[in-house]
TIDRENLUM-872168 format. One record per residue: residue in one letter; x, y, z of N, C-alpha, C in turn. Coordinates in steps of 0.001 Angstrom, whole numbers, padded with zeros to 6 digits, always signed. Atoms other than C-alpha are relative to their C-alpha. Example, Ala and Ser with C-alpha at 12.3 -4.5 7.8 and 13.67 -1.06 7.14 Angstrom:
A+000890-001190+000000+012300-004500+007800+000900+001200+000000/S-000820-001190-000060+013670-001060+007140-000770+001090+000730/
***
This chain:
X+001034-000648+000641+016759-077146-031502-001607-000501-000509/X+001141+000714+001025+013180-077588-032419-000886+000623-000897/X+000558-000889+001048+010890-076897-035283-001847-000332+000488/X+001871+000230-000369+006617-076275-034643-000622+000511-001005/X+000917+000108+000893+004021-076563-036785-001478-000210+000291/X+001348+000319-000844+000358-077132-036617-000443-000212-001809/X+000474+000624+001138-001088-079371-038594-001071-001245+000322/X+001003+000168-000519-004603-080497-038640-000791+000427+000775/X+001088-000902-000771-005869-078186-036385+001258-000268+001865/X-000787+000165-000881-003068-079494-033843+001914+000646+000079/X-001571-000443+000848+000574-078057-033141+000870-001234+000290/X-000532+001371-000262+003216-080370-033077+001007+000215-000212/X-001736-000621-000745+007048-080229-032479+001023-001083-000323/X-001021+000874+000416+010019-082288-033631+001283+001147+000014/X-001128-000269+000497+013616-081999-033600+000577+001304-001051/X+000125-000796+000589+014916-079526-035639+001965-000234-000709/X-001594+000510+000344+018175-081004-037795+000384+001151-001271/X-001002-000989+000680+020586-078423-039775+001334-000257-000292/X-001552+000251+000158+024273-079229-041103+000385+000794+000236/X-000817-001489+000551+025044-075795-041754-001055+001019+001549/X-000093-000617-001175+023416-074787-038109-001330+001220-000381/X+000846-000975+000006+020643-072670-039716-001480-000238+000885/X+001174-000375-000756+017884-071381-037746-001059-000813+000104/X+001825+000288+000479+014252-073448-037566-000671+001127-000233/X+000981-000522+000488+011716-071989-039743-001021+001350+000930/X+001174-000498-000355+009395-069623-038319-001323-000761-000383/X+001207+000959+001347+006815-070585-041145-000081-000780-000157/X+000061+001643+000515+005794-074410-041706-001333-000101-000627/X+001390+000516+001080+003279-075122-044497+000107-001052-000189/X+000261+001393+000877+002091-078226-045482-000600-000148-000871/X+000340+000447+001914+002333-079471-049135+000146-001192+000203/X+000319+001416+000411+001598-082450-050898+000205+000117-001724/X-000266+000099+001516+001457-083435-054434-000374+001025-001053/X+001052-000931+000917-001462-080846-055220+000915+001188-000380/X-000459-001861+000715+001404-077564-054775+001108-000338-001268/X-000811-000720+001650+002757-076584-058272+001567+000796+000813/X-001663-000891-000207+006476-075582-058343+000095+001708-000086/X-000048-001398-000275+005839-071761-058732-000311+000175+001063/X+000774-000619-001357+003707-071684-055914+000700-000433+001292/X-001254+000390-001166+006597-073559-053690+001264+000824-000123/X-000848-000331+000650+009021-071864-055365-000225+001648+001180/X+000635-001583-000434+007248-067954-054058+000106-000012+001288/X-000103+000039-000590+006537-069396-051024+001378-000121+000999/X-000931+000376-000477+010208-070670-050059+001154+001482-000171/X-000681-001647+000303+011769-066918-051384-000567+000820+000960/X+000643-001138-000836+009503-065280-048874+000670-000668+001773/X-000997+000152-001121+011210-067474-046089-001209-001186+000377/X+001157+001225-000533+007998-070325-045699+000416-001312+000221/X-000423+001534+000157+009231-073733-045169-000990-000710-000385/X+001284+000443+000698+006924-076223-046746+000152-001763+000177/X-000372+001088-000262+006891-079717-044830-000708-000953-000821/X+000831+000813+000854+005656-082486-047310-000173-001289+001069/X+000756+001087-000041+003239-085106-047227-000613-000781-001005/X+000697+001049+001525+002919-086564-050583+000913-000978+000024/X-000647+001593+000513+005027-089010-052544+001118+000346-000016/X-001373-000611-000113+008367-089009-052092+000686+000259-001053/X-000514-000468+001103+009520-089197-055396-000775+001349-001139/X+001189-001357+001080+006468-085945-056718+001201+000697+000805/X-000154-001211-000709+008695-084306-053804+002064-000027-000760/X-001119+000067+000746+012213-084760-055701-000244+000585-000971/X+000845-000306+001603+010391-083883-058887+000202+001653+000646/X+000317-001703-000275+009505-080203-057102+000900+000627+000477/X-001159-000577-000123+012674-079690-055524+001076+000156-001091/X-001084-000816+001452+014493-079803-058927-000722+001063-000802/X+000630-001102+000646+011544-077924-060439+000299+001173+000495/X-000052-001516-000728+012017-075023-057662+001837+000286-000712/X-001600-000330+000109+016329-075364-058465-000249+001043-001411/X-000094-001089+001713+015218-074548-062603-000285+001495+000373/X+000661-001554-000324+013212-071366-061090+001082+000461+000647/X-001120-001460-000445+016527-069925-059045+000600+000279-001576/X-000552-000975+001634+018014-067345-061844+001749-000543+000354/X-001148+000759-000607+021452-068681-062376+000892+001084+000027/X-000537-000936-000824+024317-066884-060962+000868+000976-001323/X-000574-000989+000516+025874-063733-062662+001202+000412+000332/X-001486-000755-000188+029112-062063-063180-000221+001387-000042/X+000216-001579-000281+029250-058508-061925+001275+000528-001174/X-001017-000737+001223+031210-056742-065339+001096+001171+000664/X-000991-000842-000588+033124-054350-062887+000988-000489+001575/X-000337+000494-001379+033806-056577-059826+001412-000672-000179/X-000918+000721+000175+037310-057704-059122-000441-001260+000299/X+000170+001257-000235+038249-061364-058809-000183-000350+001920/X+000918+000396-001237+037675-061065-054961-001142+000610-000024/X+001011-000072+000142+034548-059308-055059-001237-000752-000962/X+001194+000655+001286+032936-061598-057779+000147-001354+001131/X-000165+000905-000782+034446-064258-055336-001278+000407+000808/X+000317-000165-000651+032406-062827-052895-001410-000127+000156/X+001546-000010+000110+028921-062039-054630-000088-001573-000153/X+000922+002063+000310+028971-065836-055620-000438-000396+001329/X+000686+000780-000882+029131-067194-052358-001219+000882+000742/X+001428-000075-000582+026200-064989-051318-001105-000448-000886/X+001505+000540+000746+024150-066295-054070-000121-001116+000164/X+000096+001423-000107+025304-069746-053692-000850-000155+001561/X+000640-000489-001303+023808-068769-049541-001210-000144-000771/X+001300-000276+000188+020554-067491-050700-000367-000811-000864/X-000139+001500+000764+020618-070589-053165-000751-001022+000623/X-000151+001409-001187+021083-073124-050484-001378+000435+001012/X+001462+000108-001084+018176-071283-048148-001314-000182-001192/X+001649-000128+000454+015495-070893-050447-000010-001933-000503/X-000274+001015-000461+016278-074320-051358-000017-001381+000894/X+000152+000608-001679+016553-075676-048027-001444+000149+000385/X+001666-000267-000749+012597-074736-047721-000822-001371-000023/X+000578+001156+000370+011436-078057-048684+000511-000907+001060/X-000318+000420-000828+011488-080150-045856-000937-001285+000237/X+000283+001932-000102+010823-084000-044523+000041-000302+001127/X-000056+000062-001404+010021-085417-041295+000867-001456+000389/X-000572+001171-000521+011975-088330-039778-000205-000565+001181/X+000674+000800-001637+009974-090859-037073+001151-000083+000845/X-000899+000620-001264+011524-092390-033944+000978-001013-000798/X-001171+001193+000954+013112-095047-036293+000766+000282-001405/X-000664-000449+001019+014505-092573-038986-000719-001243-001360/X+000653+000563+001707+012091-093492-041931-000470+000746-000011/X+001091-000884+000602+010059-091556-043828-001317-000731-000175/X+001809+000760+000004+006030-091973-043673-000646+000719-001559/X+000151-000334+001560+005962-091380-047384-000032-000908-000957/X+000027+001175+000693+004772-093426-050377+001074+000518-000687/X-001307+000785+000729+007737-095006-052464+001286+000629+000674/X-001061-000149-000928+009810-094001-050020+001424-000360+000230/X-001177+000442-000016+013530-095407-049763-000002-000212+001789/X-000566-000023-001408+014941-096638-046402+001276+000314-000132/X-000933-001261-000494+016931-094005-045029+000443+000068+000868/X-000894-000349-001293+018136-095094-041988+001317-000357+000026/X-001123-000245-000150+021470-096368-042639+000941+001194-000616/X-000436-001115+000192+022129-093117-044354+000244+001254+001046/X+000509-001105-001160+020740-090908-041728+001008-000085+001450/X-001238+000496-001176+022679-093107-038711+001305+000445-000602/X-001179-000591-000185+025828-092525-040257+000690+001477-000515/X-000379-001752-000307+025518-088868-040660+000069+000867+001106/X+000874-001006-001299+023675-087290-037820+000375-001221+001597/X+000051+000690-001222+023717-090605-035428-000972-001037+000225/X+001220+001227-000400+021451-093477-034026-000764+000755+001004/X+001252-000749-000738+019366-091169-031758-000128+001343-000614/X+000122-001261+000480+019259-088201-034151-001730-000110-000629/X+001963+000127-000115+015177-088869-035047-000570-000645+001228/X+000598-000354+001677+012725-088261-035150+000559+001718+000282/X-000020-001468+000162+013312-084585-036522-000774+000113-000763/X+000396-001174+001181+012474-082342-039443+001322+000548-000282/X-001011-000778+001330+015239-081682-042101-000203+000637-001468/X+000650-000278+000961+015200-080064-045118+000508-001052-000847/X-000339+000915+000592+014925-082799-048124+001515-000151-000816/X-001480-000319+000467+018333-081307-049769+001154-000620+000948/X-001126+000170-000708+020264-081972-046867-000262-001615-000038/X-000109+001525-000222+018700-085981-046471+000314-000152-001621/X-001015+000225+000881+019575-086387-050181+001713+000051-000054/X-001170-000165-000297+022967-085036-049328+000327-001118+001085/X-000668+001060-000731+023447-087854-046293-000373-001580-001097/X+000157+001235+000603+021805-090824-048802+000995+000301-001139/X-001285+000163+000856+024586-089582-051747+001321+000045+001312/X-001220+000024-000481+027471-089601-049067-000053-001463+000501/X+000525+000927-000432+025995-092870-047958+000552-001198-001329/X-000313-000081+001449+026698-094054-051556+001634-000001-000371/X-001578-000924+000353+030100-092620-051635+000721-000696+000838/X-001133+000246-001027+031238-094314-048507-000139-001617-000310/X-000266+001293+000559+029816-097848-049803+000680-000466-000834/X-000985+000008+000903+031413-097439-052590+001112+000145-000015/X-001966-000919-000328+034731-095395-052182+000186+000660-001434/X-000953-000905+000734+037020-093528-053854+001096-000746-000479/X-001319+000910+000225+039339-095377-055928+001198+000973-000097/X-001064-000798+000012+042890-093846-055362+001180-000374-000425/X-001241+000795+001086+045624-094625-058213+000738-000106+000930/X-001145-000185-001227+048408-093739-055308-000167-001391+001079/X+000555+000677-000375+046974-096313-053756-000064-001100+000019/X+001269+000824+000998+045453-098864-055943-001043-000203+001008/X+001439+000397-000199+042427-099057-053407-000482+001197+000044/X+000716-000984-000093+039525-097185-052528-000331+000644+001251/X+000782-000530-001148+038640-094660-049781-001256+000306+000774/X+001012+000497-000332+035932-094855-048003-000868+001518+000767/X+000800-001029-000925+034128-090655-047167-000958-000429+000770/X+001545-000264-000766+031857-090573-044528-000122+001285+000138/X+000914-001166+000150+029284-087924-044804+000736+001413+001142/X-001096-001209-000984+031118-084417-043353+001146-000297-000440/X-001516+000620+000170+034541-085775-044600+000511+000486-001556/X-000401-000404+001110+036153-084286-047400+000114-001059-001034/X+000480+000600+000881+035865-086739-050439+001487+000013-000794/X-001131-000322+000857+039497-087483-052473+000046+000108-001435/X+000003+000490+001285+038317-086974-055368+001001+000898-000931/X-001326-001215+000369+040941-084082-056123+001362-001007-000528/X-001171+000954-000140+043787-086782-056846+000899+000732-000421/X-000853-000515+000602+045992-084584-058239+001385+000204+001422/X-000805-000588-001261+047265-083275-054845+000688-001411+001083/X-000893+000982+000273+047857-086562-054089+000880-000695-000261/X-000630+000446+001044+049508-087863-056952+001828+000776+000651/X-001220-001037-000566+052249-084982-055265+000464-000572+001233/X-000989+000828-001128+052691-086791-052133+000209-001122+000113/X-000945+000720+000665+053679-089914-053781+000818-000083-000771/X-000766+000012+001195+055633-088822-055925+001285+000600+000577/X-001509-001389-000837+057694-086023-053779+001086-001033+000966/X-001174+000540-000414+061333-087378-052457-000384-000279+001509/X+000351-000144-001221+060752-088784-049082+001596-000350+000873/X-001398-000482-001348+063640-087474-046185-000085-001381+000476/X-000175+001523-001302+065135-090479-043895-000154+000500+000740/X+000533-000173-001570+062863-090621-041409-000971-001060+000190/X+001362+001082-000491+060531-093541-039751-000997+000389+000738/X+000951-000020-000183+058214-091521-038650-000538+001652-000519/X+000449-001127+001087+055497-088727-040036-000880+000431+000697/X+001789-000491-000418+052332-086684-039077-000411+000297-001110/X+000790-000228+000787+049867-086169-041250-001240+001122+000660/X+001117-001203-000875+047900-082822-039948-001269+000312-000899/X+001741-000676+000832+044000-082229-040863-000208-001436-001002/X-000608+000894+001184+044083-085850-042163-001562-000283-000727/X+001062+000282+000417+040417-085989-042826-000329-001567-000553/X+000221+000855+000634+039841-088812-044767+001225-001261+000434/X-000885+000946-000654+042986-090598-043929+001144-000325-001273/X-000947+000696+001371+044355-090706-047518+001362-000163-000118/X-001191-000287+000291+047783-088671-047491+000566-001662+001174/X-000494+000790-000631+048601-090788-043924-000155-001767-000726/X+000482+001072+000760+047587-094045-046447+001128-000013-001095/X-001187+000315+000579+050279-093057-048582+001027+000020+000313/X-001202-000027-000733+052877-092484-046508+000508-001326+000332/X-000611+001551-000577+052595-095900-044760+000150-000962-000939/X-000109+000320+001473+052135-097305-048541+001695+000194-000327/X-001384-001118+000446+055591-095074-049147+000983-001388+000506/X-000995+000756-001273+057036-097548-045996+000670+000967+001034/X-000398-000902-001362+057183-094564-043438-000813-001016+001204/X+000184+000743-001410+057087-096986-040206-001059+000220+000908/X+001187-000668-001409+054838-094544-038183-000202+001270-000242/X+000736-000767+000857+052329-092623-039373-000895+000823+001320/X+001141-000332-000976+050296-090246-036454-000577+000832-001145/X+001465-000904+000736+047339-088502-038608-000478+000639+001434/X+000481-000834-001330+045860-085798-036420-001454+000610-000582/X+001182-000631+000204+042132-084123-036977-001153+000414+001281/X+000531-000072-000663+040000-082339-035113-001501-000245+000092/X+001438+000205+000214+036839-083067-036304-000505-001339+000422/X+000445+001659-000380+035026-086226-034371-000560-001292-001911/X+000313+000626+001400+033748-087159-038174+000928-000797-000608/X-001058+000235+000708+037006-087312-039728+001350-001046+000543/X-000245+000859-000404+038504-089328-036975-000416-001217-000079/X+000570+000683-000479+036333-091796-036871+000174-000581-001948/X+000051+000573+001425+036392-092071-041276+001523-000758-000120/X-001569+000649-000213+040494-092318-041021-000225-001114+000617/X-000216+001352-000654+040408-095018-038451-001191-000977-000764/X+000587+000636+001068+038009-096685-040816+000955-000646-000928/X-000469+000204+001571+039689-096584-044084+001967-000664+000519/X-001363+000566-000099+043198-097041-042230+000059-001761+000546/X+000185+001476-000054+041924-100525-041099-000571-000943-001149/X-000239+000665+001054+040630-101437-044285+001314-000063-000992/X-000921+000147+000288+043448-100570-045849+001220-000984+000487/X-000694+000524-000543+045411-102772-043473+001246+000814+000431/X-001322-000056-000630+047760-100452-042130-000335+001105+001714/X+000525-000226-001632+046402-099835-038406+001747-000567+000439/X-000614+000066-001096+049575-101158-037267+001391+001147+000289/X-000781-001403+000218+051687-097966-038896-000060+001091+000228/X+000580-001664-000077+048793-095281-038535-000666+000146+001381/X+000825-000487-001400+047477-094033-035167-000265+001427-000127/X+000915-001154+000198+045024-091482-035370-000279+000681+001493/X-000333-000799-001345+045011-088583-032819-001076+000697-000372/X+001060-001821+000320+041973-085964-032610+000933+000862+001107/X-000685-001458-000611+043464-082535-031427+000307+000543-001176/X-000398-001344+001393+044103-078969-033269+001145-000522-000320/X-001535+000077+000676+046911-079761-035304+001008-000933+000451/X-000825+000793-000046+049739-081333-033928-000113-000744+001389/X-000054+000907-001364+050317-084177-031458+001209+000165+000996/X-001264-000644-000766+052732-084027-029078+001341-000933-000548/X-001433+000732+000217+056697-085158-029910+000169+000934-001458/X-000538-000724+001274+058617-084214-033532+000093-001355-000854/X+000277+001150+001185+058238-086208-036677+001791+000574-001128/X-000873-000183+000831+060942-086019-039334-000555+000321-001621/X+000588-000786+000733+058046-085236-042047-000940+000549+000963/X+001159-000494-000501+055337-083108-041572-001048+000364-001144/X+000474-001035+001228+052746-082590-044052-001654-000421+000097/X+001051-000842-000714+049575-080810-044130-000200+000387-001595/X+001041-000324+001184+046711-080150-046928-000992+001024+000414/X+000808-000822-000726+045346-077210-044991-001025+000855-001216/X+001208-000596+000585+042184-075501-045940+000452+001318-001051/X-000458-001135+000885+043025-073129-049048-000799+001437-000359/X+000841-001020+000418+040165-070302-049336-000365+000839+001671/X+000162-000418-001654+040562-067731-046207-001547+000708+000454/X+001368-000776-000242+037037-067191-045820-000976-001136+000620/X+000529+000756-000664+034304-068565-043602-001127-000882-000606/X+000816+000850+000169+033110-072118-043821-002141+000145+000242/X+001398+000354-000125+028846-072734-044212-000472-001055+000585/X+000062+001286-000177+028781-076050-043637+001332-000943+000696/X-001424+000893-000842+031101-078929-041483+001083-000399-001366/X-000823+001115+000484+032293-080921-044792+001056+001769-000390/X-000573-000845+000922+033469-076895-046089+001248+000362+000584/X-001599-000528-000746+036280-076804-043288+000879-000609-001059/X-001121+000252+000386+038196-078222-045553+000915+000543-001204/X-000378-000496+000650+038184-075941-047871+000095+001285+000281/X+000260-001586-000796+037198-072356-045927+001197+000148+001224/X-000507-000028-002219+039438-071366-043020+000010+001465+000128/X-000443-001870-000248+038676-067606-041660+001414+000632-000030/X-001543-000704-000252+041681-065926-041678+001337-000563-000305/X-000823+000995-000118+043433-068841-042771+000879-000527+000836/X-000297+000189-001384+043922-069582-038833+000977-001708-000078/X-000755+000547+000129+044948-072753-039503+001360-000606-000727/X-001240-000141+000629+047523-072520-042231+001532+000781+001033/X-001016-000644-000518+049218-069701-040087+000107-000791+001007/X-000783+000306-001614+049155-071501-036830+000717-001673-000215/X-000659+001407+000633+050528-074908-038570+001385+000642-000262/X-001703-000626+000101+053600-072602-039722+000755+000742+000855/X-000630-000334-001305+054134-070976-036815+000550-000569+001049/X-000655+001027-001318+054278-074045-034618+000945-001374-000747/X-000580+000987+000493+055855-076101-037360+001405-000366+000633/X-001583-000031-000648+059605-075880-035784-000148-000962+000812/X+000383+001489-001554+058629-077316-032490-000210-001037-000473/X+000387+001128-000033+057469-080187-034071+000635-000835-000866/X-001044+000744+001309+060267-081263-037276+001099-000408+001517/X-000976+000185-000594+062991-083176-036036+001388+000983-000538/X-001161-001022+000429+066563-080966-036540+000270-000254-001564/X-000289+000321+001427+066986-082414-039964-001477-000043-000548/X+001580+000472+000602+063211-083158-040952-000227+000894-000996/X+000625-000600+001261+061197-081690-043454-001381-000034-000154/X+001173-000059+000180+057915-080469-044001-001045-000075-001397/X+000238-000382+001125+055453-080632-046979-001082+000463+000037/X+001135-001087-000227+052586-077979-047472-000746-000195-001435/X+001088-000020+001730+050188-078763-050258-001418+000759+000044/X+001164-001013+000514+048061-075923-051545-000161+000541-000883/X+000296-000693+001463+046317-074387-054062+000057+001423-000120/X+000332-001583+000274+046810-070949-055453-001381+000737-000513/X+001448-000859+000374+042960-069989-056148-000120+000773+000684/X+000323-001165-000813+042861-067808-052944+000719+001197-000924/X-000937-000827+001151+046017-066061-054964-000597+000808-000957/X+000440-000107+001350+044226-065993-058316-001612+001033+000612/X+001066-000832-000198+041226-064360-056335+000080+001086+000304/X+000051-001307-000920+043085-061978-054876-000499+000284+001111/X+000155+000273-001802+042192-063154-051264+001089+000165+000775/X-001515+000005-001017+045764-063864-050041+000967+000422-001736/X-000807-000438+001322+049006-062778-052468+001249-001120+000519/X-001293+001092-000215+052262-065330-052561+000649+000780+000741/X-000531-000990-001217+053785-062463-050623+000046-000348+001309/X+000618+000381-001147+051625-063166-047785+000817-001484+000456/X-000167+001570-000026+052672-067139-048024+001470-000096+000519/X-001430-000129-000523+056088-066646-048088+001169+000939+000988/X-000487-000795-001220+056316-063959-045852-000828-000727+001413/X+000267+000976-001131+054501-066720-043188+001062-001401+000069/X-000785+000695+000331+057075-069069-044265+001849+001058+001022/X-001223-000769-000747+060058-066292-043215-000141+000078+001614/X+000601-000021-001592+058316-065855-039868-000030-000790+000778/X+000295+001384-001314+058397-069028-038900+001008-000790-000208/X-001167+000562+000204+062062-069692-039717-000252-001117-000607/X+000564+000998+000614+061007-071666-042673+000820+000123-001609/X-000503-000537+000894+062846-072244-045775-000341-000959-001352/X+000765+001032+001197+061556-073574-049375+001245-000724-000583/X-000678-000003+000651+063850-075955-050684-000523-000486-001464/X+000151+000427+001519+061908-077356-053720-001713+000013+000154/X+002032-000109+000342+057893-077081-055048+000112-000862-001227/X+000872+000994+001488+056213-079554-057356-001241+000718-000059/X+001618-000670+000558+053194-078082-059433-000795-001068-000397/X+000332+000643+001273+050310-080007-061096-001234+000880+000278/X+000880-000993-000376+047224-078441-062022-000910-001323-000222/X+001147+001120-000948+043766-079823-060935-001153-000270-002055/X+000504+000458+001320+041688-081975-063489-001572+000309+000175/X+000983+000030+000012+038323-081616-062196-001182+001156-000894/X+000502-000167+001107+035340-080856-064217-000519+001863-000014/X-000254-001004+000054+035046-077343-063383+001357+001188-000401/X-000988-000948+000713+038250-076050-064967+000077+000250-000914/X+000762-000424+000975+036520-076389-068072-001148+000523-000857/X+001183-000464-000164+033382-074841-067323-000004+001312-000173/X+000042-002065+000862+033069-071193-069200-001387+000309+001027/X+001121-000248-000851+029790-071120-067102+000196+000324+000984/X-000150-000112-001034+031106-071229-064174+000626+001594+000235/X-000078-001123-000142+031403-067620-062499+001553+000477+000515/X-001400+000204-000485+034936-067955-060923+001064-001112-001353/X-000259+000066+001113+035991-069703-064105+001436+000126-000418/X-001616-000885+000673+039149-067501-065226+000827-000674+000906/X-001404+000228-001163+040861-068185-061505-000251-001367-000482/X-000185+001924-000953+039725-072228-061189+001262-000296-002285/X-001068+000363+001098+041402-072289-065050+001615+000409-000237/X-001332-000304+000194+044603-071033-064172+000822-000415+001083/X-000645+000645-001081+044595-072970-060913+000971-001023-000053/X-000973+000726-000493+047792-074555-059391+000101-000676+001662/X+000422+000092-001036+048182-076518-056741+001594-001063+000454/X-000953-000007-000341+051507-076802-055060+000923-001256+000839/X-000627+000767-000817+053500-079260-053077+001328+001191+000892/X-001521-000343-000407+056408-077161-050823+000566-000720+000644/X-000491+000917-000971+058869-078805-049188+001072+001053+000643/X-001128-000972-001037+060330-076790-046173+000895-000810+001365/X-000470+000192-001290+062733-076821-043514+000667+001103+000523/X-000051-001206-001167+064039-075003-040694+000835+000434-000792/X-001562-000991+000897+066439-072399-041502+000956+000084+001298/
***
């Protein structure tokens, strides 16, 4: 997909880069240090893109000023939790669309030809590949790439591993450590083979390997996640015990322990990284449960790690989950619960605060009936 604009009387074209698959803007205006935040925000709200030609730091300041002009999210007094959730998702999409209208151009070497611009080559290459430039993308998306590069470089310390996991761009970062601790503390069944389904960064597979499981197969259908997990296993020194397979849900064969931390909100994701949280119609969860029995050994055990936030929002019910267990021929032998510790739990300004403050994450231990 390409983007076209007129600059200095000449029509120009470049590749359009958008992580969420947004179409290239039809109207592109050239803007610089003389453009005020009020003007920029007004143009962005009507769908005009703003291709920046000024100082890089001023572009960041303009984006911050535009962000401050976005009206805050509001609670709908008479809305149900589910209705409030969907209204909030619509608000987030509108906000992202407006703020995504401030654009920058990368040359063929993935450099920014802007005053005081940092070197973003490594961040861009890690996020979208070495052959992605030249291209035009939103400044907001570029800042996300730069931030992801720093996360990848520094890593996220995981107490259960006594080591750091290094997430890649577009791969869910294991900053919510409470679900990891559930897997670290649950009693291991007697098995030497385990599957980690939807491995993402590979953190849960690494925990299983560190706990003594001699053979772990980590699966994911996303190429970014597969590459991320392999890099983490290599850094952690457990490649002799963990194999990574790119596939949709299950690998071939059976295992005595199968672990899965699926997306927990049954609605449409808007970017690659949101696939770790949002899953339309709970497709992955339902497929995992319905096919699980065919991959467990006769006395095997499955660990399903799942937040109840979707239940608290009224998007699904506990009866739906228990019914899916029953339909798949599974029985619950135990459940461990924990509460999240992230900042949104105590943020009363969050329109979803009531549900988030009561969220519980559970590890369900399941056997075949």
